[in-house]
C-alpha angles and dihedrals in degrees: 000000000000122000090265089056095250127130110236113236135176124209130195115198139164143109126316115282093021096116103260094145095051093047092045091052093046090051092049094051091046096044104029098253144151128220125239113194119233097184119118094208102040086067091076126091120238094019099099106130100038094050092045092239106185116254125235087257091051092050088057095206092306114134112249120194135198098028127128096356103117128076109240088230091065123085113234130192141186086254090062092042098054102066090045092050092045091053091048091051092047092049094047092050091047087056087058091252133125116252109225115191113203130180149095100245100107094192090057093049097044093045092051097044095041092048098235116191123213123200115231107252135185106233116234101224093187091053092046091051091049093052092044090053090047090051090053092047104037104024133239095281095059092054090042087056088050091052091050089059094068105013108030092164094059092040090054092055096051129084118217089243090064091084095156092053093047090053090046094051091051091044093053092051093046093049099040108022086232124110123239088241092058089044090058092047091055094042093059094057095104118071120246116264089212135087098211135193113190119202115194125197119214143153130237087204109052090195089065090060091048092050088054094048091052092049090049094052091048088052092048088055092052091050094055109274093147092055091046092050092050091053092047099045094043091059129087092256117091144138097066096040094039093052095050116113110253093032106053092049091059094052095083091049090050088051092049094249098120139008124267088249093056091047091052091048088052092052089053092051093046092049089050093051089048090052091056092053090049091053090049090055095045093049090061091061103091094199095061116118108207127220116187106220095201091057094053116102094210142344087267089058090051090049092050091053093048094049089048090054091048090052091050090051093049095244093124130021124257 
């Protein structure tokens, strides 16, 4: 550990298709690190193409952790992710390597670096089923409005598409009488054990990000996304896999309700919207040091900037 008793940790965040994997791998090779994924979809097995899980070639021999280890039929939450990620970080540090957290799921990154604590709760399956049925019958906006009546702060943070988190926030309140907002305040009472440097990737020209997103989706289709989606959606699993971007948009095509071109266009649109939500989340993290990808002359230039930021934040010596 450092003199202050904190484990140094680097994080690479940003929207989808911004180049997080490439920078994380470059940092790991330069600084002797290992990568811990912070992507809520890359955890699932059999969802490699649609979640942009890095290939062995892209990993470049750098160890990657917390990818492809959960059955798509299983629900998985940030409360389950945190102890696994903390153990990975501790083990990497014990090996004398630098933990590098990389991913676009803002909740995972914020919860890990902020040392959020979740109380162990027994899930009320009956209440969960009731809320899921209401979600199907009344729609997400109706439940979001209900959440706003007793926890406006949490409701303001959630998009209607975040059905699982809307249900979870209502469930927590109904079970405990304490809002999710208050739970989060209490969970931040313990100081973080990490000395973190957070590198955020962004674009001055938003159209360049969208161009990269479109190109990535086209590449996914060429690599077999349609076949992967068919396998995932035809299984018994479902809600999580079926709601993932890149899969749910192909369902209408598989059912003959739209053309493949229309489905692909919808994937691109959904991904662009997701990228905007990611950027909104990460902009709220005050410690992020931004690198503008479209202003970098080369990958080496981006790497130099990232290393300089990590030095400034005391994550690495120099």
